[in-house]
C-alpha positions in Angstrom: 1.4 0.5 -8.9 3.6 -1.9 -10.5 5.6 -0.3 -13.7 7.1 -2.9 -15.9 8.1 -0.7 -18.6 10.7 1.9 -17.4 13.9 0.0 -17.9 12.8 -1.8 -20.9 11.9 1.3 -22.7 15.2 2.9 -22.0 17.0 0.4 -23.8 18.5 1.4 -27.0 16.8 4.5 -26.8 13.2 3.1 -27.1 11.8 5.9 -25.0 12.0 8.3 -27.9 9.6 6.3 -29.9 6.3 8.1 -29.7 4.0 5.3 -30.3 5.6 3.3 -27.6 5.5 6.1 -25.4 1.6 7.0 -25.8 0.9 3.2 -25.4 2.7 3.0 -22.2 0.9 6.1 -20.9 -2.5 4.3 -21.5 -1.4 1.2 -20.3 -0.5 3.1 -17.1 -3.7 5.2 -17.0 -6.1 2.0 -16.9 -3.8 0.7 -14.1 -4.4 3.9 -12.5 -8.3 4.1 -13.0 -8.5 0.6 -11.7 -6.6 1.4 -8.5 -9.3 4.3 -7.7 -12.0 1.3 -7.9 -12.7 1.9 -4.3 -13.6 5.5 -4.7 -17.3 5.3 -4.4 -20.0 2.8 -5.2 -22.5 5.1 -6.5 -23.8 4.5 -10.1 -22.8 8.2 -11.2 -19.0 7.5 -10.2 -19.2 3.9 -12.2 -20.5 5.6 -15.2 -17.8 8.2 -15.0 -15.1 5.5 -14.8 -16.8 3.5 -17.8 -16.4 6.8 -19.8 -12.7 7.1 -18.6 -11.9 3.5 -20.0 -14.1 4.0 -23.2 -11.7 7.2 -23.6 -8.6 5.0 -23.3 -9.9 2.6 -25.8 -10.6 5.5 -28.4 -7.2 6.7 -27.8 -5.6 3.4 -28.7 -7.9 3.2 -31.8 -6.2 6.6 -32.9 -2.7 5.0 -32.1 -3.7 1.9 -34.0 -4.5 4.2 -37.1 -1.3 5.8 -36.8 0.7 2.6 -36.7 -1.1 1.4 -40.0 0.3 4.7 -41.5 3.6 3.9 -39.9 3.7 0.6 -41.5 3.0 1.9 -44.9 5.9 4.3 -44.9 8.4 2.1 -43.4 8.9 -1.0 -45.7 12.5 -1.5 -44.5 13.3 -5.3 -43.3 14.4 -4.3 -39.7 11.6 -1.7 -39.0 9.9 -1.7 -35.3 6.4 -2.2 -36.6 6.1 -5.7 -34.8 7.3 -4.4 -31.7 4.9 -1.6 -31.9 2.1 -3.9 -32.8 2.6 -6.0 -29.8 2.8 -3.3 -27.5 -0.6 -2.0 -29.0 -2.4 -5.3 -28.4 -0.6 -5.6 -24.8 -2.0 -2.3 -24.0 -5.4 -2.7 -25.3 -5.7 -6.0 -23.6 -4.7 -4.8 -20.3 -7.3 -1.9 -20.8 -9.9 -4.5 -21.4 -8.9 -6.5 -18.4 -8.9 -3.7 -16.0 -12.2 -2.4 -17.5 -13.9 -5.6 -16.7 -12.3 -6.1 -13.2 -13.5 -2.7 -12.4 -17.0 -3.4 -13.6 -17.1 -6.7 -11.9 -16.1 -5.0 -8.7 -19.0 -3.1 -8.9 -21.3 -6.0 -9.5 -21.7 -5.4 -12.9 -21.1 -8.1 -15.6 -17.5 -8.3 -16.7 -17.4 -11.3 -19.1 -18.0 -9.0 -22.4 -14.5 -7.2 -21.5 -12.6 -10.4 -20.3 -13.5 -12.1 -23.6 -12.4 -9.2 -25.9 -9.2 -9.0 -23.7 -8.7 -12.6 -24.6 -9.1 -12.3 -28.2 -6.6 -9.0 -28.4 -3.9 -10.9 -26.1 -4.0 -14.1 -28.4 -3.9 -12.5 -31.7 -0.1 -11.6 -31.7 1.8 -13.2 -29.0 4.4 -15.7 -29.6 4.3 -18.6 -27.1 7.8 -19.8 -27.9 9.2 -16.2 -27.4 11.0 -14.9 -24.4 10.8 -11.5 -25.5 9.7 -9.0 -22.9 6.6 -8.2 -25.1 5.7 -11.9 -25.5 6.2 -12.6 -21.8 3.9 -9.7 -20.7 1.3 -10.8 -23.4 1.5 -14.3 -21.6 1.3 -13.1 -18.1 -1.9 -11.1 -19.1 -3.3 -13.9 -20.8 -2.8 -16.0 -17.4 -4.8 -13.3 -15.7 -7.5 -13.4 -17.9 -8.0 -17.3 -17.3 -7.6 -16.4 -13.6 -10.4 -13.6 -13.8 -12.5 -16.4 -15.6 -11.9 -18.7 -12.8 -13.5 -16.5 -10.4 -16.7 -17.0 -12.0 -16.3 -20.6 -11.1 -14.8 -22.0 -14.3 -12.3 -24.1 -12.4 -10.6 -25.4 -15.2 -9.5 -22.0 -16.1 -7.5 -21.8 -13.1 -5.4 -24.8 -14.3 -5.1 -23.0 -17.7 -4.0 -19.9 -15.8 -1.3 -21.8 -13.8 0.0 -23.3 -17.1 0.7 -19.7 -18.5 2.3 -18.2 -15.3 4.5 -21.3 -14.8 5.7 -20.9 -18.4 6.4 -17.4 -17.8 8.3 -18.3 -14.8 10.2 -20.8 -16.6 11.4 -18.6 -19.4 12.3 -15.7 -17.3 14.6 -18.0 -14.8 16.2 -19.3 -17.9 17.0 -15.9 -19.1 18.6 -14.6 -15.6 20.1 -18.1 -14.4 23.8 -18.0 -13.6 24.2 -14.2 -14.1 23.4 -10.7 -12.7 20.6 -8.6 -13.9 21.9 -5.4 -15.3 20.7 -1.8 -14.8 18.3 -1.6 -17.6 16.5 -5.0 -16.9 14.7 -4.5 -13.8 11.4 -5.5 -15.6 12.9 -9.1 -15.4 12.3 -9.0 -11.6 9.1 -7.4 -11.9 7.8 -10.1 -14.3 9.2 -13.1 -12.1 7.8 -11.4 -8.7 4.5 -10.9 -10.4 4.5 -14.5 -11.8 5.1 -16.0 -8.7 2.4 -14.0 -7.0 0.1 -15.0 -9.7 1.3 -18.9 -9.4 0.4 -18.5 -5.4 -2.8 -17.1 -6.3 -3.7 -19.8 -8.8 -2.8 -22.6 -6.3 -4.9 -20.6 -3.6 -8.1 -20.4 -5.9 -7.5 -24.2 -6.5 -7.1 -24.9 -2.7 -3.9 -26.1 -2.9 -3.1 -24.6 0.3 0.5 -26.0 1.1 1.7 -24.9 -2.4 0.0 -21.2 -1.7 1.8 -20.9 1.3 5.0 -21.9 0.6 5.1 -19.6 -2.7 4.0 -16.5 -0.7 6.4 -17.4 2.1 9.2 -17.8 -0.3 8.4 -14.3 -1.9 8.1 -12.7 1.7 11.3 -14.3 2.8 13.3 -13.2 -0.3 12.3 -9.7 -0.4 12.9 -9.2 3.3 16.2 -10.9 2.9 17.3 -9.0 0.0 15.9 -5.6 1.5 17.5 -6.3 4.8 14.2 -5.5 6.4 12.3 -7.1 9.2 8.5 -6.9 9.9 7.5 -8.8 13.2 4.4 -10.9 12.7 4.7 -13.9 15.5 7.2 -16.2 16.8 6.5 -18.9 14.4 6.7 -16.8 11.1 9.5 -14.6 12.6 11.6 -17.6 13.3 11.1 -18.6 9.7 11.9 -15.4 8.2 14.9 -15.0 10.3 16.6 -18.3 9.0 19.7 -17.8 6.8 19.6 -20.6 4.9 16.4 -20.3 2.9 16.6 -18.4 -0.3 14.8 -17.5 -3.4 15.4 -18.5 -7.1 16.3 -15.1 -8.3 18.8 -12.6 -7.3 16.7 -9.3 -6.4 19.7 -7.3 -5.1 21.5 -4.2 -6.5 19.2 -1.8 -7.9 18.6 1.9 -6.8 14.8 1.5 -7.4 14.4 -1.9 -5.6 12.9 -0.5 -2.4 9.8 0.8 -4.2 9.7 -2.9 -5.9 10.2 -4.6 -2.8 7.6 -2.6 -0.7 4.9 -3.3 -3.4 5.5 -7.2 -3.6 6.0 -7.5 0.1 2.8 -6.2 1.0 1.2 -8.1 -1.8 2.6 -11.4 -0.5 1.8 -10.9 2.8 -1.9 -10.2 1.8 -2.0 -13.3 -0.1 -0.3 -15.1 3.0 -3.0 -13.9 5.2 -5.9 -14.9 3.0 -4.5 -18.4 2.4 -4.1 -18.8 6.2 -7.5 -17.9 6.5 -8.5 -20.3 3.8 -7.0 -23.4 5.9 -8.9 -22.0 9.1 -5.6 -20.8 10.5 -7.6 -17.6 11.7 -5.0 -16.7 14.6 -2.0 -17.0 12.0 -3.9 -14.8 9.4 -4.9 -12.1 12.0 -1.1 -11.7 13.1 -0.2 -11.3 9.5 -3.2 -8.8 9.1 -1.9 -6.8 11.9 1.6 -6.6 10.6 0.2 -5.4 7.3 -1.8 -2.6 8.8 0.9 -1.4 11.1 2.9 -0.8 7.9 0.1 0.0 5.4 -2.9 1.3 7.6 -5.2 1.8 4.6 -4.9 -1.8 3.1 -8.3 -2.7 2.0 -7.5 -6.7 1.4 -5.8 -6.7 4.9 -8.9 -5.2 6.4 -11.1 -7.6 4.7 -9.3 -10.6 5.7 -9.1 -9.6 9.3 -13.0 -9.1 9.3 -13.4 -12.7 7.8 -11.2 -14.0 10.4 -13.0 -12.4 13.1 -16.4 -13.3 11.6 -15.4 -16.9 11.1 -14.4 -17.3 14.7 -17.8 -15.5 15.6 -16.0 -13.2 17.9 -15.4 -9.5 18.3 -12.5 -7.5 19.8 -13.8 -5.2 22.9 -12.0 -3.7 25.5 -8.5 -5.5 24.7 -10.0 -8.9 24.5 -12.0 -11.3 22.3 -15.7 -11.9 23.3 -18.1 -14.1 21.7 -20.7 -12.7 19.5 -24.2 -13.7 20.4 -26.8 -14.0 17.5 -29.8 -11.8 18.3 -33.0 -10.7 16.5 -31.6 -7.3 15.2 -33.8 -4.2 15.4 -33.2 -1.5 13.1 -31.3 0.5 15.6 -29.1 -2.6 16.5 -28.4 -2.9 12.8 -27.0 0.4 12.6 -25.7 1.4 15.9 -24.5 -1.9 17.5 -22.0 -3.3 15.1 -19.3 -5.7 15.9 -15.9 -5.0 14.7 -16.1 -7.2 11.5 -19.3 -5.7 10.6 -17.7 -2.1 10.9 -14.9 -3.3 8.6 -17.1 -4.6 6.2 -19.8 -1.8 6.1 -17.0 0.9 5.8 -15.1 -0.7 3.1 -18.7 -1.5 1.3 -19.6 1.9 1.3 -16.4 2.8 -0.9 -17.4 0.4 -3.4 -15.3 -3.1 -2.4 -17.4 -5.8 -3.8 -15.9 -8.4 -1.4 -17.0 -6.4 1.7 -20.3 -5.6 0.2 -20.9 -9.7 0.0 -19.6 -9.9 3.5 -21.8 -6.9 4.7 -25.1 -8.9 3.5 -23.9 -12.2 4.9 -23.6 -10.6 8.2 -27.0 -9.0 8.1 -28.5 -12.4 7.4 -26.8 -14.3 10.0 -27.7 -11.4 12.4 -31.4 -11.5 11.6 -31.5 -8.1 10.4 -34.7 -6.5 9.0 -35.7 -8.5 6.1 -36.8 -5.5 3.9 -33.0 -3.9 4.4 -31.5 -7.2 3.2 -33.9 -7.9 0.4 -33.3 -4.4 -0.9 -29.6 -4.8 -0.9 -29.7 -8.1 -3.0 -32.1 -6.5 -5.4 -30.0 -3.7 -5.9 -27.1 -5.8 -6.8 -29.1 -8.3 -8.7 -30.2 -5.2 -10.7 -26.7 -4.5 -11.9 -25.9 -8.0 -13.0 -28.9 -10.5 -12.7 -26.5 -13.4 -13.5 -24.1 -12.7 -10.7 -23.3 -16.0 -8.9 -22.5 -14.9 -5.6 -25.2 -12.5 -5.1 -27.5 -15.3 -6.2 -26.1 -17.7 -3.6 -26.8 -15.0 -1.1 -30.3 -14.7 -2.4 -30.6 -18.7 -1.5 -29.2 -18.2 1.9 -31.3 -15.2 2.7 -34.6 -17.4 1.5 -33.2 -20.2 3.8 -32.8 -18.2 6.7 -36.5 -16.9 6.2 -37.6 -20.4 6.0 -38.6 -20.4 2.5 -36.9 -23.7 1.7 -38.3 -24.3 -1.5 -37.7 -21.0 -3.0 -34.0 -21.1 -1.6 -33.6 -24.6 -3.2 -34.9 -23.4 -6.5 -32.5 -20.6 -6.7 -29.5 -23.0 -5.3 -30.2 -25.7 -7.9 -30.0 -23.2 -10.7 -26.8 -22.1 -9.5 -25.5 -25.7 -9.0 -26.7 -26.5 -12.8 -24.5 -23.7 -14.0 -21.6 -24.7 -11.9 -22.0 -28.5 -11.2 -18.5 -29.0 -10.2 -18.1 -29.8 -6.3 -15.0 -28.8 -4.7 -13.4 -26.5 -2.1 -14.3 -22.9 -2.5 -16.7 -23.1 -5.4 -20.0 -21.9 -6.0 -21.0 -25.4 -6.9 -20.0 -26.7 -3.4 -21.6 -23.8 -1.5 -25.0 -24.1 -3.5 -25.0 -28.2 -3.2 -24.2 -27.8 0.4 -27.1 -25.6 1.1 -29.6 -27.6 -0.7 -28.7 -30.4 1.9 -29.2 -27.9 4.6 -32.6 -27.0 3.1 -33.4 -30.8 3.3 -32.1 -31.1 6.7 -34.0 -28.0 8.0 -37.3 -29.8 6.9 -36.3 -32.8 8.5 -35.8 -34.7 5.3 -32.4 -36.5 6.9 -32.5 -39.2 4.5 -32.2 -37.1 1.3 -29.8 -34.4 3.2 -27.2 -37.3 4.2 -27.2 -38.3 0.6 -26.1 -34.7 -0.5 -23.5 -34.7 2.4 -22.1 -37.9 1.1 -21.7 -36.6 -2.3 -20.0 -33.7 -1.0 -17.6 -35.8 0.9 -16.9 -38.1 -2.3 -16.4 -35.0 -4.7 -14.2 -33.1 -2.1 -12.2 -36.2 -1.3 -11.3 -36.8 -4.8 -10.7 -33.4 -5.8 -8.2 -32.5 -2.6 -4.7 -31.8 -3.1 -2.1 -32.8 -2.1 -3.1 -36.3 -1.1 -2.9 -37.4 2.3 0.3 -39.6 1.7 2.2 -36.1 0.9 1.8 -34.6 4.3 4.8 -32.9 6.1 7.2 -34.0 3.3 10.1 -31.6 2.6 10.0 -32.5 -1.1 7.0 -30.1 -1.5 9.3 -27.3 -1.1 11.9 -28.9 -3.5 11.0 -26.3 -6.2 11.4 -23.3 -4.0 14.8 -24.2 -2.4 12.8 -23.9 0.9 13.9 -27.4 2.5 12.2 -27.4 5.8 12.4 -29.8 8.7 8.9 -31.2 9.8 9.1 -29.1 13.0 9.1 -26.0 11.1 6.4 -27.4 8.5 4.2 -27.9 11.7 5.1 -24.7 13.3 4.2 -22.8 10.3 1.0 -25.0 9.8 2.0 -26.2 6.2 0.8 -29.7 6.5 -2.0 -30.6 4.2 -5.6 -29.8 5.4 -7.7 -32.8 5.9 -9.5 -34.4 2.6 -13.3 -33.7 2.4 -15.6 -30.9 3.8 -15.8 -30.3 7.4 -19.3 -29.1 7.5 -20.7 -31.7 5.3 -18.9 -34.2 7.8 -20.8 -32.8 10.7 -24.1 -32.7 8.6 -23.9 -36.2 7.7 -23.3 -37.3 11.5 -26.2 -35.5 12.7 -28.4 -37.0 9.8 -27.2 -40.2 11.0 -28.0 -39.4 14.6 -31.5 -38.1 13.8 -32.2 -41.3 11.8 -31.6 -43.1 14.9 -28.3 -44.8 13.6 -26.5 -43.9 16.7 -23.4 -46.3 16.2 -22.9 -45.0 12.6 -23.2 -41.4 14.3 -20.8 -42.0 16.9 -18.1 -43.6 14.4 -18.6 -40.6 12.2 -17.9 -38.1 14.9 -15.0 -40.0 16.2 -13.6 -39.8 12.9 -14.1 -36.2 12.7 -12.7 -35.7 16.2 -9.5 -37.8 14.7 -9.3 -36.1 11.4 -9.6 -32.6 12.8 -7.9 -33.3 16.2 -4.7 -31.4 15.4 -6.6 -28.4 14.1 -8.5 -27.1 17.2 -7.1 -23.6 16.5 -8.3 -23.8 13.1 -11.8 -24.5 13.9 -13.2 -21.4 15.4 -15.1 -21.2 18.6 -18.7 -21.8 16.9 -17.8 -25.2 15.2 -15.7 -26.4 18.3 -18.8 -25.8 20.3 -21.1 -27.5 17.8 -18.7 -30.7 17.7 -18.4 -30.8 21.5 -22.3 -30.5 22.0 -23.0 -33.1 19.1 -20.4 -35.4 20.7 -21.5 -35.4 24.1 -25.0 -35.8 22.9 -24.2 -39.0 21.0 -22.0 -40.4 23.8 -24.9 -40.0 26.2 -27.1 -41.9 23.8 -24.4 -44.5 23.1 -24.3 -45.6 26.7 -27.9 -46.3 26.9 -28.0 -48.5 23.4 -24.8 -49.9 23.4 -24.0 -52.1 20.6 -27.3 -51.3 18.7 -27.1 -50.5 15.0 -30.7 -50.4 14.2 -32.7 -47.1 13.6 -34.8 -46.6 16.5 -35.9 -43.1 15.2 -35.6 -41.1 18.3 -36.1 -37.3 17.5 -34.0 -35.0 19.8 -32.9 -31.7 19.6 -29.2 -30.7 20.5 -29.3 -26.9 19.5 
């Protein structure tokens, strides 16, 4: 658990001020309670934890009363009241953020806590100041916007990025050209925390290159200064061993550095694994997860990322080798006893209250055709906690789709899209819109399904970042001092992902084929194969096979009807 305050409070004897010490204790207590979020998913445990957070807020209220008395008694010009007041707002804001994060993790609505935190943080912080407390207030304000972004308010990710980059700019200005003193370790904490959050904001915005470069820089900087090596794979090991790549800040020469490095190194590697997974580099992500789990065997995020990679590749690891997983109609016994490795991961983590694993546990059950009563019960339990939870409602739409209840599924998905009408990679809006198209497709309404797929391509194309012209340019890394040659960029898979959405591309091609536009379908699949030709390892076995099947079918028809571009409305089933 990161501690920002130790060196700052030791400066000028500040640790002896009881108000600061009490607030620091409550700040750390809130972080501690949040770190226990995976203890249990049971309602009783959540209620007890709510009471713990409420107790902290009550204690802060008592401190606030004491602070009011302090202000009345200390009228001198240079009294420390403003410092105490900022610390109080920082602590209360952090408690509310952690409270909201904890409740959201357990599928309760966190918005009330987040909004209260925002009000508290904004009330007193000075955006022009580079004082420790103002930097911390601004950093936590960025985290507030980041948390809102998770609920599909995409603009909030941009606002979070603005706050984090401003903090980074200020901390770099304070440290540039000089070493950091023994009582200034907090500056390294804030810089690393800010860089981590800049990378996360880019990841949420699907700025894949930027996110990868940010986490690679942090990893490289820590391992270099710490003089450590963590074997991952040949591509990453070669990069991490290079001597001419450095970070923007001197991390060296502190007795406490090992604890700092360990905390942030694991965070950086976890985020790196996630961003490689997002770019469909599943083998790279799995290698990173393996390295993390060798170092930190109980890391929840690494286990989740490993599970997602296995699930996305539609594979399981058995007897020392990967084997394709076959979709079957699951019996109750099969659901419980014959689990793939990724199901075991998600089931285990979900039982301890991990939201991410809980969602994927249900996704796996839907994919596997598990007993409908069991899936419906799981979804209902989560919606009872928070009826407006968009991720759970998306699962409900997918579950209804799998049952063939297309109109009910579309009704759920349309409401989701109306609430979140922004179509871009990673958003609920895109997922809802895509599955509306899928419902039309499954009902053989190929004409309207094609329109939906086309809109997805238009929206994702205009929203993509960086633009195609920026592929493989080393200037991408100019702000991180990582001037990499094109070979290393390719080896690390730092090239920009293709513009658009692969699944919508595939759906559009199938619709053209189903409508009898075989030449247009052929052209579409030639474009897909060219577009993703350099990403074979990224596509996963299931998608590669689907592309191969469709391509072979379209080519076989094309040989029969050469140069025909009129619809002939032949219905064929390629599945």
